[in-house]
C-alpha positions as CSV (number, residue, x, y, z in Angstrom):
1,M,10.9,6.0,15.4
2,I,9.7,9.2,13.6
3,V,10.3,7.6,10.2
4,A,8.4,4.5,11.0
5,L,5.5,6.3,12.6
6,T,5.3,8.7,9.6
7,C,5.2,5.8,7.2
8,I,2.6,3.9,9.2
9,A,0.5,7.1,9.4
10,C,0.7,7.5,5.6
11,L,-0.3,3.8,5.0
12,G,-3.2,4.3,7.5
13,L,-4.3,7.5,5.7
14,L,-4.0,5.7,2.4
15,N,-6.1,2.8,3.5
16,V,-8.8,4.8,5.3
17,G,-8.8,7.5,2.6
18,L,-9.4,4.9,-0.1
19,G,-12.2,3.3,2.0
20,F,-13.9,6.8,2.1
21,Y,-13.3,7.2,-1.6
22,V,-14.9,3.9,-2.4
23,S,-18.0,5.0,-0.4
24,M,-18.1,8.3,-2.3
25,V,-17.8,6.6,-5.7
26,R,-20.5,4.1,-4.7
27,G,-22.8,7.0,-3.9
28,K,-22.0,8.8,-7.2
29,T,-22.3,5.7,-9.4
30,G,-25.2,4.0,-7.7
31,V,-23.2,0.7,-7.4
32,M,-24.0,-0.2,-3.8
33,I,-22.5,-3.7,-3.8
34,G,-19.9,-5.5,-5.8
35,V,-18.1,-3.9,-8.8
36,P,-18.8,-3.7,-12.5
37,E,-17.1,-6.1,-14.8
38,D,-15.5,-3.2,-16.7
39,A,-11.8,-2.9,-15.8
40,T,-11.9,0.8,-16.6
41,H,-15.0,1.6,-14.5
42,R,-14.2,4.1,-11.7
43,M,-15.9,1.8,-9.1
44,T,-13.8,-1.2,-10.1
45,R,-10.6,0.8,-9.9
46,A,-11.5,2.3,-6.5
47,V,-12.4,-1.0,-4.9
48,R,-9.2,-2.7,-6.3
49,A,-7.0,0.1,-5.0
50,H,-8.6,-0.1,-1.6
51,S,-8.5,-3.9,-1.3
52,N,-4.9,-4.0,-2.6
53,T,-3.9,-1.4,0.0
54,A,-5.7,-3.3,2.8
55,E,-3.9,-6.5,1.8
56,Y,-0.4,-5.0,2.3
57,S,-0.6,-2.0,4.6
58,A,-1.3,-3.9,7.8
59,M,1.7,-6.3,7.5
60,L,4.0,-3.5,6.4
61,S,2.9,-1.4,9.3
62,V,3.5,-4.2,11.8
63,L,7.0,-4.8,10.4
64,M,7.8,-1.1,10.5
65,Y,6.6,-0.6,14.0
66,I,8.4,-3.6,15.5
67,L,11.7,-2.7,13.7
68,A,11.4,0.9,14.8
69,T,11.4,-0.1,18.4
70,Q,14.8,-1.7,18.0
71,D,16.9,1.2,16.8
72,P,17.0,0.1,13.1
73,Q,19.9,0.6,10.8
74,T,19.6,3.3,8.1
75,W,18.9,0.9,5.3
76,V,15.9,-0.4,7.2
77,L,14.5,3.2,7.5
78,W,15.0,3.7,3.8
79,C,13.1,0.4,3.2
80,M,10.2,1.8,5.2
81,V,10.1,4.9,3.1
82,G,10.5,2.9,-0.1
83,A,7.6,0.5,0.9
84,T,5.4,3.5,1.6
85,L,6.2,5.2,-1.6
86,A,5.7,1.9,-3.5
87,R,2.2,1.6,-2.0
88,C,1.4,5.2,-3.1
89,S,2.6,4.4,-6.6
90,I,0.5,1.3,-7.0
91,V,-2.6,3.2,-5.8
92,I,-2.0,5.9,-8.4
93,G,-1.6,3.2,-11.0
94,L,-4.8,1.5,-10.0
95,L,-6.9,4.6,-9.8
96,T,-5.7,6.2,-13.1
97,G,-5.2,3.2,-15.4
98,D,-7.1,0.5,-17.1
99,L,-6.9,-2.6,-14.9
100,S,-6.7,-4.9,-17.8
101,R,-3.2,-3.5,-18.8
102,P,-0.1,-2.9,-16.7
103,T,1.0,0.6,-16.1
104,P,4.5,1.9,-15.1
105,A,3.1,3.1,-11.7
106,R,1.5,-0.3,-11.0
107,F,4.7,-2.1,-12.0
108,A,6.9,0.2,-9.9
109,G,4.5,-0.1,-6.9
110,S,4.3,-3.8,-7.1
111,L,8.0,-4.3,-7.5
112,G,8.8,-1.9,-4.7
113,T,6.3,-3.5,-2.4
114,Y,7.9,-6.9,-3.0
115,I,11.5,-5.7,-2.7
116,F,11.0,-3.5,0.4
117,G,8.6,-5.9,2.0
118,I,11.0,-8.8,1.7
119,A,13.8,-6.5,2.9
120,L,11.8,-5.5,6.0
121,S,11.0,-9.2,6.6
122,I,14.7,-10.1,6.4
123,A,15.4,-7.2,8.9
124,M,12.9,-8.8,11.2
125,L,14.6,-12.2,10.9
126,Q,17.9,-10.5,11.7
127,L,16.3,-9.0,14.7
128,A,14.9,-12.3,15.9
129,Y,18.1,-14.2,15.5
130,S,20.7,-11.6,16.7
């Protein structure tokens, strides 16, 4: 359970931390609503990183928690860690790069999210039908 709860806590900190970061950037840039059209603007990158995290962290957290309550196999625990690291990677890529071009961190984060998210979903199906 410790692995899942640690991963869930990291995803929660990532999501809430990015929300706080968006608020700070709004104050510093004076952009109180919406985002600039510029894909390199700090506000645009911050909002995109937060919204992307919010889109995935809740479902991943639910999968992790439910699977953790059922004494998961080692590969499932590794998928939890992989999904969490993937989410961190994509945030780094979104905050540091130009959103109009892919970056290695965004690619790795996206691919990892899909692979580990699908694997956790398959583990959930195995749990449901075993």
